[in-house]
Steps between C-alpha positions, in 0.01 A plus 500: 500500500435804716172680572474876511248782437630708210356759254168478693466124437577174701811364326721191502861547394667199318875458456540126423585439125265211447199690651581816306499311176182308596307819587624684195393226266167423659239694321213272628556624866671831463456822312726814494478676837699814440428788739234760402770762420680276254173396318375853470820646379599236241137476387201273530556363146865432552645147551489534879137547559302311234342152518695188404305472166555868413863470596553202269330695215712810565818301503418317181427831322809695637769213521621529143514880474695528817706186559492327154814424302409726209421783744822456686703505175326823394602670832856381503666761281335792672586366846862454395543838340338670801725313737816574305432873472398528863812330638718719287325810638537379863874448448536865396351623826641499850301320767138390431223333695539181326162354600311822412671513159425126438138555580490784248665285241259209545203738501617652173527155344162391622341829381626444155389131486156568645412840372763569231591818684844656521365838630745574773276750679214243515729224597649696798162623630341148477805344662447727809123410495595134504721557798195631694286209375756245610534633852127459552474144380540338839398789727200521703207619289466840683374759250603804694758773378840410631462123466673291240168350380345842440800608288491166316129542412578841353790336301260229364250763387774672312609183331146400409439844335823480297433147381133574418606803304745290301236231438237752390750664264589174324120400475425839349786465240373152403142620454583815317766377266425118515859451589659174612738516793841645397681527838445128589578559860337323788196732508435425129539132553266498801243692290522240226493163692175314526392165636338206326160664512626825348490691823760762543647670815301784631661842584518415869669173444759653269571787740533271804725258313719793388510652849604163654773434229636849500558475867628147528709537174722774644492461871594132512748514217674816631551358855619159394736653244655718781544205733637274231755776405596561865544124576718446188718801602533365855599154375790531257518126429132496400554828300787346307309187417198691387715741302683216320170353384388841358840554334478162330157594362659801338810312388294227317251747345498514115689801378202673338258456781399811700353456838376213716272237375258271684721207431789680679275582795416118539879432500546712816485196725709636788348845478162333541624336821622843623155637442320216671739514794425873531126432485537238769686724739321828443156374388322825412156342534578360850136433598183401322139502623225231456158449665329173581165451328406212731621335820814305424752305706867520407758306704243461782426874514154632426487799259150633543294624208560873440833508685799660314821306449831673453776304322838626602726418200802663667494243779463222240786621281739527801410172644831325603335157450477586131800718460818448698646838614184660372611871540821431295503613145591195308363471139686166467257340744257480204733264310304183431267608790119480488342678807249292686128591449415839633853604596561740220211738410639824365220550256224315694369175368210307353231699331631810673843481351620853404404536134785732418781288649685440174489870406645585850785257459566621147543861622727389785715274275556768239607760764742256674649397159599850426611575851719197520678558173559869537447649851565467871309648807652654799261562787551812707334367815545116475400440859188718517180344652231330288141605516255206430172673415345526240807316361846424633744783409791690648383811685722715275350334184841356430711817447775395257731583221482315161837479334573372151764227486806576284529207250 
């Protein structure tokens, strides 16, 4: 553990796997301790800033509409159709910024799932707004023109206005025409859910949940998909093994079946290891924040009440004690391997486990399936530098050509 003064608060940085897990799981001594900028931008009623009890309630109400089996099945066909058409369009172009295009793809998918919107103008404008929001998440909370946080606050106000307008429109339609939900997207589902006492989510809760998911649902998925594709292309042996698995899924498919099924997704065992290995090496959410609610000793160190704790997942996931040759991309390391406690936390853990983790892996799996069986990627600047904030990415956003494989 290391002591520092960060984001205006005394802070302890933790890199040991066991301690990371212990602190993340301990809701009796720790609460979320995200910086002011993150809490303000994601929203006071989002998962990040609410109390433990409110967090449990919100997770219960939103788990099924977002990550449940029925919900994932209902999203699968749209995700697959969108991926297939998008890859085909990329192959007809010259060079593209692969990461930029992937973020647009995943944002288009998440907009359809959450708001039933395929309005290209709205999607493009909101995607740019989310870029500003994301850059302000871990910036200093300086609300002065020219600073990232100032731009991010403006972006949040835009998002709140758009979502509130959509909510008001749907409420008005229901009152005027006594209509039941017809779109059945995430907004409709969040408007309908209620707890055991009949209490529904208020507008602020719905908006903050949507802002959080719309951001996480395209940023994380887009970046991990890019890195997984790059790693596969850089490791021909891994590519061939992953491609063989996907070709076998197509070969054994019933003749009349059109498109992927959830059963086939579950059969992608090696591809799942590719995704886990990518998450381990890249780890989009490389740090998490907690705050001590009382004095507590861990491994002989005192963490005083009120101090912030930073959990550095990246250090944990690259720990050579847990992973021999930790920087080597090796999906086969996951064969019959169970990581020790706290050494693999790509989606957080405990009560703070990312509630959209299965949706994210579904998006990534569908993209990689279609890429492996039909396409290849050629980077134009394979040795360009990597920028690590706010997420690890090549400085050229992975300039590349997508080529369709002749079969």
